[in-house]
PDB file of N, CA, C and O in Angstrom:
ATOM      1  N   MET A   1     -20.867  19.164  19.629  1.00  0.00           N
ATOM      2  CA  MET A   1     -19.496  19.156  19.149  1.00  0.00           C
ATOM      3  C   MET A   1     -19.228  17.901  18.320  1.00  0.00           C
ATOM      4  O   MET A   1     -18.644  17.976  17.239  1.00  0.00           O
ATOM      5  N   ARG A   2     -19.660  16.749  18.835  1.00  0.00           N
ATOM      6  CA  ARG A   2     -19.420  15.488  18.148  1.00  0.00           C
ATOM      7  C   ARG A   2     -20.168  15.448  16.809  1.00  0.00           C
ATOM      8  O   ARG A   2     -19.646  14.926  15.824  1.00  0.00           O
ATOM      9  N   MET A   3     -21.374  15.991  16.773  1.00  0.00           N
ATOM     10  CA  MET A   3     -22.179  15.985  15.557  1.00  0.00           C
ATOM     11  C   MET A   3     -21.531  16.845  14.475  1.00  0.00           C
ATOM     12  O   MET A   3     -21.566  16.478  13.300  1.00  0.00           O
ATOM     13  N   SER A   4     -20.942  17.978  14.846  1.00  0.00           N
ATOM     14  CA  SER A   4     -20.332  18.841  13.844  1.00  0.00           C
ATOM     15  C   SER A   4     -19.108  18.171  13.222  1.00  0.00           C
ATOM     16  O   SER A   4     -18.832  18.372  12.039  1.00  0.00           O
ATOM     17  N   LYS A   5     -18.370  17.376  14.005  1.00  0.00           N
ATOM     18  CA  LYS A   5     -17.230  16.641  13.457  1.00  0.00           C
ATOM     19  C   LYS A   5     -17.709  15.582  12.477  1.00  0.00           C
ATOM     20  O   LYS A   5     -17.088  15.363  11.437  1.00  0.00           O
ATOM     21  N   LEU A   6     -18.808  14.930  12.809  1.00  0.00           N
ATOM     22  CA  LEU A   6     -19.361  13.914  11.927  1.00  0.00           C
ATOM     23  C   LEU A   6     -19.817  14.538  10.615  1.00  0.00           C
ATOM     24  O   LEU A   6     -19.546  13.998   9.542  1.00  0.00           O
ATOM     25  N   VAL A   7     -20.506  15.668  10.694  1.00  0.00           N
ATOM     26  CA  VAL A   7     -20.978  16.353   9.491  1.00  0.00           C
ATOM     27  C   VAL A   7     -19.787  16.792   8.643  1.00  0.00           C
ATOM     28  O   VAL A   7     -19.813  16.652   7.420  1.00  0.00           O
ATOM     29  N   THR A   8     -18.757  17.318   9.275  1.00  0.00           N
ATOM     30  CA  THR A   8     -17.565  17.739   8.547  1.00  0.00           C
ATOM     31  C   THR A   8     -16.912  16.553   7.844  1.00  0.00           C
ATOM     32  O   THR A   8     -16.497  16.665   6.691  1.00  0.00           O
ATOM     33  N   ALA A   9     -16.821  15.425   8.531  1.00  0.00           N
ATOM     34  CA  ALA A   9     -16.222  14.227   7.940  1.00  0.00           C
ATOM     35  C   ALA A   9     -17.044  13.738   6.754  1.00  0.00           C
ATOM     36  O   ALA A   9     -16.481  13.348   5.731  1.00  0.00           O
ATOM     37  N   LEU A  10     -18.368  13.756   6.880  1.00  0.00           N
ATOM     38  CA  LEU A  10     -19.229  13.314   5.782  1.00  0.00           C
ATOM     39  C   LEU A  10     -19.126  14.241   4.573  1.00  0.00           C
ATOM     40  O   LEU A  10     -19.111  13.777   3.433  1.00  0.00           O
ATOM     41  N   VAL A  11     -19.056  15.539   4.817  1.00  0.00           N
ATOM     42  CA  VAL A  11     -18.915  16.494   3.722  1.00  0.00           C
ATOM     43  C   VAL A  11     -17.579  16.280   3.013  1.00  0.00           C
ATOM     44  O   VAL A  11     -17.518  16.314   1.784  1.00  0.00           O
ATOM     45  N   ALA A  12     -16.511  16.059   3.778  1.00  0.00           N
ATOM     46  CA  ALA A  12     -15.195  15.819   3.182  1.00  0.00           C
ATOM     47  C   ALA A  12     -15.196  14.532   2.366  1.00  0.00           C
ATOM     48  O   ALA A  12     -14.630  14.485   1.274  1.00  0.00           O
ATOM     49  N   ALA A  13     -15.835  13.484   2.897  1.00  0.00           N
ATOM     50  CA  ALA A  13     -15.909  12.217   2.170  1.00  0.00           C
ATOM     51  C   ALA A  13     -16.699  12.381   0.876  1.00  0.00           C
ATOM     52  O   ALA A  13     -16.326  11.827  -0.158  1.00  0.00           O
ATOM     53  N   GLY A  14     -17.778  13.134   0.933  1.00  0.00           N
ATOM     54  CA  GLY A  14     -18.570  13.391  -0.265  1.00  0.00           C
ATOM     55  C   GLY A  14     -17.793  14.171  -1.308  1.00  0.00           C
ATOM     56  O   GLY A  14     -17.897  13.894  -2.503  1.00  0.00           O
ATOM     57  N   ALA A  15     -17.019  15.139  -0.863  1.00  0.00           N
ATOM     58  CA  ALA A  15     -16.210  15.929  -1.796  1.00  0.00           C
ATOM     59  C   ALA A  15     -15.157  15.061  -2.472  1.00  0.00           C
ATOM     60  O   ALA A  15     -14.887  15.219  -3.662  1.00  0.00           O
ATOM     61  N   MET A  16     -14.561  14.143  -1.710  1.00  0.00           N
ATOM     62  CA  MET A  16     -13.561  13.254  -2.299  1.00  0.00           C
ATOM     63  C   MET A  16     -14.205  12.298  -3.304  1.00  0.00           C
ATOM     64  O   MET A  16     -13.631  12.016  -4.356  1.00  0.00           O
ATOM     65  N   ALA A  17     -15.388  11.807  -2.977  1.00  0.00           N
ATOM     66  CA  ALA A  17     -16.085  10.903  -3.888  1.00  0.00           C
ATOM     67  C   ALA A  17     -16.499  11.629  -5.162  1.00  0.00           C
ATOM     68  O   ALA A  17     -16.462  11.055  -6.250  1.00  0.00           O
ATOM     69  N   ALA A  18     -16.893  12.889  -5.024  1.00  0.00           N
ATOM     70  CA  ALA A  18     -17.307  13.668  -6.182  1.00  0.00           C
ATOM     71  C   ALA A  18     -16.129  14.023  -7.078  1.00  0.00           C
ATOM     72  O   ALA A  18     -16.312  14.333  -8.255  1.00  0.00           O
ATOM     73  N   ALA A  19     -14.931  13.979  -6.529  1.00  0.00           N
ATOM     74  CA  ALA A  19     -13.748  14.313  -7.321  1.00  0.00           C
ATOM     75  C   ALA A  19     -13.507  13.292  -8.415  1.00  0.00           C
ATOM     76  O   ALA A  19     -12.796  13.570  -9.381  1.00  0.00           O
ATOM     77  N   GLY A  20     -14.093  12.113  -8.274  1.00  0.00           N
ATOM     78  CA  GLY A  20     -14.015  11.116  -9.323  1.00  0.00           C
ATOM     79  C   GLY A  20     -12.741  10.294  -9.279  1.00  0.00           C
ATOM     80  O   GLY A  20     -11.968  10.375  -8.325  1.00  0.00           O
ATOM     81  N   PRO A  21     -12.528   9.500 -10.323  1.00  0.00           N
ATOM     82  CA  PRO A  21     -11.386   8.587 -10.335  1.00  0.00           C
ATOM     83  C   PRO A  21     -10.039   9.288 -10.395  1.00  0.00           C
ATOM     84  O   PRO A  21      -9.025   8.680 -10.051  1.00  0.00           O
ATOM     85  N   GLY A  22      -9.994  10.523 -10.813  1.00  0.00           N
ATOM     86  CA  GLY A  22      -8.736  11.253 -10.845  1.00  0.00           C
ATOM     87  C   GLY A  22      -8.178  11.493  -9.455  1.00  0.00           C
ATOM     88  O   GLY A  22      -6.985  11.755  -9.298  1.00  0.00           O
ATOM     89  N   PHE A  23      -9.023  11.407  -8.459  1.00  0.00           N
ATOM     90  CA  PHE A  23      -8.595  11.650  -7.078  1.00  0.00           C
ATOM     91  C   PHE A  23      -7.938  10.413  -6.480  1.00  0.00           C
ATOM     92  O   PHE A  23      -7.112  10.522  -5.573  1.00  0.00           O
ATOM     93  N   ALA A  24      -8.302   9.242  -6.983  1.00  0.00           N
ATOM     94  CA  ALA A  24      -7.796   7.991  -6.413  1.00  0.00           C
ATOM     95  C   ALA A  24      -6.284   7.892  -6.604  1.00  0.00           C
ATOM     96  O   ALA A  24      -5.759   8.121  -7.693  1.00  0.00           O
ATOM     97  N   GLN A  25      -5.612   7.551  -5.531  1.00  0.00           N
ATOM     98  CA  GLN A  25      -4.174   7.374  -5.579  1.00  0.00           C
ATOM     99  C   GLN A  25      -3.845   5.897  -5.469  1.00  0.00           C
ATOM    100  O   GLN A  25      -4.716   5.068  -5.207  1.00  0.00           O
ATOM    101  N   ASP A  26      -2.575   5.582  -5.674  1.00  0.00           N
ATOM    102  CA  ASP A  26      -2.131   4.203  -5.517  1.00  0.00           C
ATOM    103  C   ASP A  26      -2.314   3.749  -4.081  1.00  0.00           C
ATOM    104  O   ASP A  26      -2.264   4.548  -3.146  1.00  0.00           O
ATOM    105  N   ILE A  27      -2.525   2.462  -3.928  1.00  0.00           N
ATOM    106  CA  ILE A  27      -2.554   1.852  -2.608  1.00  0.00           C
ATOM    107  C   ILE A  27      -1.122   1.437  -2.298  1.00  0.00           C
ATOM    108  O   ILE A  27      -0.528   0.662  -3.047  1.00  0.00           O
ATOM    109  N   LYS A  28      -0.573   1.934  -1.223  1.00  0.00           N
ATOM    110  CA  LYS A  28       0.802   1.600  -0.867  1.00  0.00           C
ATOM    111  C   LYS A  28       0.801   0.406   0.081  1.00  0.00           C
ATOM    112  O   LYS A  28       0.112   0.399   1.101  1.00  0.00           O
ATOM    113  N   MET A  29       1.592  -0.603  -0.283  1.00  0.00           N
ATOM    114  CA  MET A  29       1.771  -1.776   0.560  1.00  0.00           C
ATOM    115  C   MET A  29       3.219  -1.822   0.997  1.00  0.00           C
ATOM    116  O   MET A  29       4.123  -1.618   0.187  1.00  0.00           O
ATOM    117  N   GLY A  30       3.443  -2.085   2.259  1.00  0.00           N
ATOM    118  CA  GLY A  30       4.796  -2.136   2.784  1.00  0.00           C
ATOM    119  C   GLY A  30       5.257  -3.554   3.032  1.00  0.00           C
ATOM    120  O   GLY A  30       4.482  -4.410   3.458  1.00  0.00           O
ATOM    121  N   VAL A  31       6.527  -3.792   2.760  1.00  0.00           N
ATOM    122  CA  VAL A  31       7.166  -5.064   3.039  1.00  0.00           C
ATOM    123  C   VAL A  31       8.438  -4.768   3.815  1.00  0.00           C
ATOM    124  O   VAL A  31       9.303  -4.030   3.345  1.00  0.00           O
ATOM    125  N   VAL A  32       8.548  -5.341   4.994  1.00  0.00           N
ATOM    126  CA  VAL A  32       9.761  -5.211   5.800  1.00  0.00           C
ATOM    127  C   VAL A  32      10.424  -6.579   5.809  1.00  0.00           C
ATOM    128  O   VAL A  32       9.870  -7.551   6.323  1.00  0.00           O
ATOM    129  N   ALA A  33      11.623  -6.639   5.231  1.00  0.00           N
ATOM    130  CA  ALA A  33      12.318  -7.921   5.129  1.00  0.00           C
ATOM    131  C   ALA A  33      13.820  -7.699   5.245  1.00  0.00           C
ATOM    132  O   ALA A  33      14.317  -6.589   5.052  1.00  0.00           O
ATOM    133  N   GLY A  34      14.520  -8.760   5.559  1.00  0.00           N
ATOM    134  CA  GLY A  34      15.974  -8.696   5.685  1.00  0.00           C
ATOM    135  C   GLY A  34      16.641  -8.725   4.327  1.00  0.00           C
ATOM    136  O   GLY A  34      16.911  -9.800   3.791  1.00  0.00           O
ATOM    137  N   MET A  35      16.908  -7.570   3.770  1.00  0.00           N
ATOM    138  CA  MET A  35      17.565  -7.482   2.471  1.00  0.00           C
ATOM    139  C   MET A  35      19.082  -7.510   2.612  1.00  0.00           C
ATOM    140  O   MET A  35      19.804  -7.607   1.620  1.00  0.00           O
ATOM    141  N   SER A  36      19.554  -7.427   3.837  1.00  0.00           N
ATOM    142  CA  SER A  36      20.979  -7.538   4.125  1.00  0.00           C
ATOM    143  C   SER A  36      21.119  -8.300   5.442  1.00  0.00           C
ATOM    144  O   SER A  36      20.135  -8.504   6.154  1.00  0.00           O
ATOM    145  N   GLY A  37      22.325  -8.713   5.757  1.00  0.00           N
ATOM    146  CA  GLY A  37      22.534  -9.467   6.979  1.00  0.00           C
ATOM    147  C   GLY A  37      22.347 -10.953   6.758  1.00  0.00           C
ATOM    148  O   GLY A  37      22.301 -11.399   5.612  1.00  0.00           O
ATOM    149  N   PRO A  38      22.236 -11.738   7.831  1.00  0.00           N
ATOM    150  CA  PRO A  38      22.185 -13.201   7.703  1.00  0.00           C
ATOM    151  C   PRO A  38      20.904 -13.730   7.043  1.00  0.00           C
ATOM    152  O   PRO A  38      20.896 -14.865   6.567  1.00  0.00           O
ATOM    153  N   GLY A  39      19.851 -12.963   7.004  1.00  0.00           N
ATOM    154  CA  GLY A  39      18.597 -13.431   6.415  1.00  0.00           C
ATOM    155  C   GLY A  39      18.365 -12.942   5.004  1.00  0.00           C
ATOM    156  O   GLY A  39      17.225 -12.897   4.541  1.00  0.00           O
ATOM    157  N   THR A  40      19.437 -12.574   4.310  1.00  0.00           N
ATOM    158  CA  THR A  40      19.304 -11.989   2.978  1.00  0.00           C
ATOM    159  C   THR A  40      18.556 -12.893   2.003  1.00  0.00           C
ATOM    160  O   THR A  40      17.704 -12.416   1.254  1.00  0.00           O
ATOM    161  N   SER A  41      18.857 -14.173   2.000  1.00  0.00           N
ATOM    162  CA  SER A  41      18.216 -15.074   1.026  1.00  0.00           C
ATOM    163  C   SER A  41      16.706 -15.126   1.241  1.00  0.00           C
ATOM    164  O   SER A  41      15.947 -15.219   0.276  1.00  0.00           O
ATOM    165  N   TYR A  42      16.266 -15.067   2.489  1.00  0.00           N
ATOM    166  CA  TYR A  42      14.826 -15.049   2.765  1.00  0.00           C
ATOM    167  C   TYR A  42      14.218 -13.708   2.372  1.00  0.00           C
ATOM    168  O   TYR A  42      13.144 -13.659   1.773  1.00  0.00           O
ATOM    169  N   GLY A  43      14.900 -12.630   2.708  1.00  0.00           N
ATOM    170  CA  GLY A  43      14.389 -11.294   2.406  1.00  0.00           C
ATOM    171  C   GLY A  43      14.218 -11.049   0.924  1.00  0.00           C
ATOM    172  O   GLY A  43      13.232 -10.449   0.496  1.00  0.00           O
ATOM    173  N   ILE A  44      15.182 -11.514   0.137  1.00  0.00           N
ATOM    174  CA  ILE A  44      15.090 -11.341  -1.314  1.00  0.00           C
ATOM    175  C   ILE A  44      13.898 -12.117  -1.858  1.00  0.00           C
ATOM    176  O   ILE A  44      13.178 -11.619  -2.723  1.00  0.00           O
ATOM    177  N   GLY A  45      13.685 -13.333  -1.357  1.00  0.00           N
ATOM    178  CA  GLY A  45      12.537 -14.125  -1.788  1.00  0.00           C
ATOM    179  C   GLY A  45      11.212 -13.481  -1.406  1.00  0.00           C
ATOM    180  O   GLY A  45      10.257 -13.505  -2.182  1.00  0.00           O
ATOM    181  N   ILE A  46      11.156 -12.906  -0.210  1.00  0.00           N
ATOM    182  CA  ILE A  46       9.939 -12.213   0.238  1.00  0.00           C
ATOM    183  C   ILE A  46       9.653 -11.034  -0.675  1.00  0.00           C
ATOM    184  O   ILE A  46       8.518 -10.838  -1.111  1.00  0.00           O
ATOM    185  N   ARG A  47      10.691 -10.244  -0.965  1.00  0.00           N
ATOM    186  CA  ARG A  47      10.509  -9.079  -1.841  1.00  0.00           C
ATOM    187  C   ARG A  47      10.058  -9.502  -3.232  1.00  0.00           C
ATOM    188  O   ARG A  47       9.141  -8.905  -3.795  1.00  0.00           O
ATOM    189  N   GLN A  48      10.695 -10.525  -3.788  1.00  0.00           N
ATOM    190  CA  GLN A  48      10.332 -10.979  -5.128  1.00  0.00           C
ATOM    191  C   GLN A  48       8.898 -11.511  -5.173  1.00  0.00           C
ATOM    192  O   GLN A  48       8.178 -11.269  -6.141  1.00  0.00           O
ATOM    193  N   GLY A  49       8.488 -12.225  -4.143  1.00  0.00           N
ATOM    194  CA  GLY A  49       7.113 -12.718  -4.084  1.00  0.00           C
ATOM    195  C   GLY A  49       6.110 -11.586  -4.012  1.00  0.00           C
ATOM    196  O   GLY A  49       5.073 -11.628  -4.673  1.00  0.00           O
ATOM    197  N   ALA A  50       6.414 -10.564  -3.207  1.00  0.00           N
ATOM    198  CA  ALA A  50       5.519  -9.400  -3.103  1.00  0.00           C
ATOM    199  C   ALA A  50       5.456  -8.657  -4.426  1.00  0.00           C
ATOM    200  O   ALA A  50       4.381  -8.219  -4.838  1.00  0.00           O
ATOM    201  N   GLU A  51       6.596  -8.508  -5.100  1.00  0.00           N
ATOM    202  CA  GLU A  51       6.614  -7.817  -6.397  1.00  0.00           C
ATOM    203  C   GLU A  51       5.798  -8.573  -7.436  1.00  0.00           C
ATOM    204  O   GLU A  51       5.090  -7.963  -8.236  1.00  0.00           O
ATOM    205  N   MET A  52       5.897  -9.912  -7.427  1.00  0.00           N
ATOM    206  CA  MET A  52       5.113 -10.720  -8.361  1.00  0.00           C
ATOM    207  C   MET A  52       3.622 -10.562  -8.104  1.00  0.00           C
ATOM    208  O   MET A  52       2.838 -10.422  -9.043  1.00  0.00           O
ATOM    209  N   ALA A  53       3.228 -10.584  -6.832  1.00  0.00           N
ATOM    210  CA  ALA A  53       1.810 -10.439  -6.492  1.00  0.00           C
ATOM    211  C   ALA A  53       1.283  -9.073  -6.905  1.00  0.00           C
ATOM    212  O   ALA A  53       0.183  -8.965  -7.447  1.00  0.00           O
ATOM    213  N   VAL A  54       2.069  -8.030  -6.649  1.00  0.00           N
ATOM    214  CA  VAL A  54       1.646  -6.672  -7.015  1.00  0.00           C
ATOM    215  C   VAL A  54       1.512  -6.551  -8.530  1.00  0.00           C
ATOM    216  O   VAL A  54       0.557  -5.953  -9.024  1.00  0.00           O
ATOM    217  N   LYS A  55       2.456  -7.110  -9.259  1.00  0.00           N
ATOM    218  CA  LYS A  55       2.405  -7.053 -10.725  1.00  0.00           C
ATOM    219  C   LYS A  55       1.157  -7.768 -11.249  1.00  0.00           C
ATOM    220  O   LYS A  55       0.490  -7.280 -12.161  1.00  0.00           O
ATOM    221  N   GLU A  56       0.854  -8.919 -10.667  1.00  0.00           N
ATOM    222  CA  GLU A  56      -0.311  -9.693 -11.082  1.00  0.00           C
ATOM    223  C   GLU A  56      -1.615  -8.951 -10.773  1.00  0.00           C
ATOM    224  O   GLU A  56      -2.518  -8.907 -11.607  1.00  0.00           O
ATOM    225  N   ILE A  57      -1.709  -8.378  -9.590  1.00  0.00           N
ATOM    226  CA  ILE A  57      -2.919  -7.655  -9.202  1.00  0.00           C
ATOM    227  C   ILE A  57      -3.107  -6.416 -10.066  1.00  0.00           C
ATOM    228  O   ILE A  57      -4.218  -6.139 -10.519  1.00  0.00           O
ATOM    229  N   ASN A  58      -2.031  -5.667 -10.298  1.00  0.00           N
ATOM    230  CA  ASN A  58      -2.121  -4.465 -11.125  1.00  0.00           C
ATOM    231  C   ASN A  58      -2.487  -4.801 -12.564  1.00  0.00           C
ATOM    232  O   ASN A  58      -3.232  -4.051 -13.196  1.00  0.00           O
ATOM    233  N   ALA A  59      -1.974  -5.923 -13.102  1.00  0.00           N
ATOM    234  CA  ALA A  59      -2.300  -6.333 -14.466  1.00  0.00           C
ATOM    235  C   ALA A  59      -3.778  -6.686 -14.607  1.00  0.00           C
ATOM    236  O   ALA A  59      -4.360  -6.560 -15.685  1.00  0.00           O
ATOM    237  N   ALA A  60      -4.379  -7.133 -13.492  1.00  0.00           N
ATOM    238  CA  ALA A  60      -5.800  -7.487 -13.499  1.00  0.00           C
ATOM    239  C   ALA A  60      -6.697  -6.285 -13.205  1.00  0.00           C
ATOM    240  O   ALA A  60      -7.910  -6.441 -13.059  1.00  0.00           O
ATOM    241  N   GLY A  61      -6.117  -5.096 -13.117  1.00  0.00           N
ATOM    242  CA  GLY A  61      -6.926  -3.901 -12.898  1.00  0.00           C
ATOM    243  C   GLY A  61      -6.807  -3.314 -11.513  1.00  0.00           C
ATOM    244  O   GLY A  61      -7.479  -2.329 -11.208  1.00  0.00           O
ATOM    245  N   GLY A  62      -5.973  -3.889 -10.665  1.00  0.00           N
ATOM    246  CA  GLY A  62      -5.773  -3.344  -9.324  1.00  0.00           C
ATOM    247  C   GLY A  62      -6.892  -3.725  -8.381  1.00  0.00           C
ATOM    248  O   GLY A  62      -7.600  -4.708  -8.601  1.00  0.00           O
ATOM    249  N   ILE A  63      -7.044  -2.948  -7.339  1.00  0.00           N
ATOM    250  CA  ILE A  63      -8.093  -3.155  -6.347  1.00  0.00           C
ATOM    251  C   ILE A  63      -9.096  -2.025  -6.502  1.00  0.00           C
ATOM    252  O   ILE A  63      -8.804  -0.869  -6.196  1.00  0.00           O
ATOM    253  N   LYS A  64     -10.278  -2.375  -6.981  1.00  0.00           N
ATOM    254  CA  LYS A  64     -11.326  -1.389  -7.255  1.00  0.00           C
ATOM    255  C   LYS A  64     -10.800  -0.260  -8.131  1.00  0.00           C
ATOM    256  O   LYS A  64     -11.113   0.912  -7.923  1.00  0.00           O
ATOM    257  N   GLY A  65      -9.989  -0.645  -9.121  1.00  0.00           N
ATOM    258  CA  GLY A  65      -9.461   0.323 -10.076  1.00  0.00           C
ATOM    259  C   GLY A  65      -8.223   1.069  -9.619  1.00  0.00           C
ATOM    260  O   GLY A  65      -7.672   1.870 -10.375  1.00  0.00           O
ATOM    261  N   ARG A  66      -7.781   0.824  -8.409  1.00  0.00           N
ATOM    262  CA  ARG A  66      -6.591   1.507  -7.885  1.00  0.00           C
ATOM    263  C   ARG A  66      -5.389   0.574  -7.956  1.00  0.00           C
ATOM    264  O   ARG A  66      -5.476  -0.588  -7.561  1.00  0.00           O
ATOM    265  N   LYS A  67      -4.285   1.076  -8.451  1.00  0.00           N
ATOM    266  CA  LYS A  67      -3.058   0.300  -8.563  1.00  0.00           C
ATOM    267  C   LYS A  67      -2.372   0.204  -7.198  1.00  0.00           C
ATOM    268  O   LYS A  67      -2.592   1.036  -6.317  1.00  0.00           O
ATOM    269  N   ILE A  68      -1.544  -0.820  -7.043  1.00  0.00           N
ATOM    270  CA  ILE A  68      -0.778  -1.017  -5.817  1.00  0.00           C
ATOM    271  C   ILE A  68       0.662  -0.618  -6.091  1.00  0.00           C
ATOM    272  O   ILE A  68       1.222  -0.965  -7.130  1.00  0.00           O
ATOM    273  N   SER A  69       1.254   0.105  -5.167  1.00  0.00           N
ATOM    274  CA  SER A  69       2.683   0.377  -5.235  1.00  0.00           C
ATOM    275  C   SER A  69       3.328  -0.233  -3.997  1.00  0.00           C
ATOM    276  O   SER A  69       2.783  -0.166  -2.895  1.00  0.00           O
ATOM    277  N   LEU A  70       4.495  -0.826  -4.200  1.00  0.00           N
ATOM    278  CA  LEU A  70       5.174  -1.560  -3.143  1.00  0.00           C
ATOM    279  C   LEU A  70       6.284  -0.706  -2.548  1.00  0.00           C
ATOM    280  O   LEU A  70       7.078  -0.104  -3.272  1.00  0.00           O
ATOM    281  N   VAL A  71       6.329  -0.662  -1.225  1.00  0.00           N
ATOM    282  CA  VAL A  71       7.395   0.033  -0.493  1.00  0.00           C
ATOM    283  C   VAL A  71       8.156  -1.031   0.286  1.00  0.00           C
ATOM    284  O   VAL A  71       7.597  -1.677   1.172  1.00  0.00           O
ATOM    285  N   VAL A  72       9.433  -1.214  -0.046  1.00  0.00           N
ATOM    286  CA  VAL A  72      10.257  -2.254   0.588  1.00  0.00           C
ATOM    287  C   VAL A  72      11.250  -1.588   1.542  1.00  0.00           C
ATOM    288  O   VAL A  72      11.946  -0.639   1.181  1.00  0.00           O
ATOM    289  N   VAL A  73      11.294  -2.112   2.767  1.00  0.00           N
ATOM    290  CA  VAL A  73      12.207  -1.591   3.776  1.00  0.00           C
ATOM    291  C   VAL A  73      13.106  -2.727   4.248  1.00  0.00           C
ATOM    292  O   VAL A  73      12.631  -3.822   4.551  1.00  0.00           O
ATOM    293  N   ASP A  74      14.399  -2.460   4.308  1.00  0.00           N
ATOM    294  CA  ASP A  74      15.378  -3.445   4.769  1.00  0.00           C
ATOM    295  C   ASP A  74      15.524  -3.340   6.285  1.00  0.00           C
ATOM    296  O   ASP A  74      15.878  -2.285   6.810  1.00  0.00           O
ATOM    297  N   ASP A  75      15.247  -4.443   6.983  1.00  0.00           N
ATOM    298  CA  ASP A  75      15.432  -4.440   8.432  1.00  0.00           C
ATOM    299  C   ASP A  75      16.789  -5.018   8.823  1.00  0.00           C
ATOM    300  O   ASP A  75      17.055  -5.225  10.007  1.00  0.00           O
ATOM    301  N   ALA A  76      17.661  -5.283   7.826  1.00  0.00           N
ATOM    302  CA  ALA A  76      18.999  -5.801   8.027  1.00  0.00           C
ATOM    303  C   ALA A  76      19.011  -7.094   8.842  1.00  0.00           C
ATOM    304  O   ALA A  76      19.985  -7.379   9.539  1.00  0.00           O
ATOM    305  N   SER A  77      17.940  -7.869   8.756  1.00  0.00           N
ATOM    306  CA  SER A  77      17.797  -9.143   9.478  1.00  0.00           C
ATOM    307  C   SER A  77      17.950  -8.964  10.990  1.00  0.00           C
ATOM    308  O   SER A  77      18.375  -9.878  11.697  1.00  0.00           O
ATOM    309  N   ASN A  78      17.600  -7.779  11.466  1.00  0.00           N
ATOM    310  CA  ASN A  78      17.716  -7.461  12.900  1.00  0.00           C
ATOM    311  C   ASN A  78      16.315  -7.504  13.506  1.00  0.00           C
ATOM    312  O   ASN A  78      15.474  -6.688  13.130  1.00  0.00           O
ATOM    313  N   PRO A  79      16.034  -8.421  14.428  1.00  0.00           N
ATOM    314  CA  PRO A  79      14.701  -8.520  14.999  1.00  0.00           C
ATOM    315  C   PRO A  79      14.258  -7.282  15.782  1.00  0.00           C
ATOM    316  O   PRO A  79      13.059  -7.078  15.973  1.00  0.00           O
ATOM    317  N   ALA A  80      15.177  -6.473  16.226  1.00  0.00           N
ATOM    318  CA  ALA A  80      14.804  -5.270  16.984  1.00  0.00           C
ATOM    319  C   ALA A  80      14.178  -4.280  16.052  1.00  0.00           C
ATOM    320  O   ALA A  80      13.789  -3.193  16.478  1.00  0.00           O
TER     321      ALA A  80
END
C-alpha cells in the first residue's frame, strides 16, 4: 500500500515537471501585521518593507524563475 502511494506521488511529480515553466505559479508569501488599531504605524512599516523586498526579488527574476506575490492580512493589532 505504501509503495503504491510513493509511485503515484512520483508519477504526479514527474507529470508536473514535464509540464514545463507554464505550470509554475507564483510563490505566495503571507504577512500578518497590525494595519489597524494601536500598532498601525508598525504594521504599515512591516507591509511596506515586505512589498519592497518582493519587488526587489521579482525584479531580479524571482526565486528559480517564479515570481512572489504578497498576501497581507490585518490582525487589527490584536495578539489573539
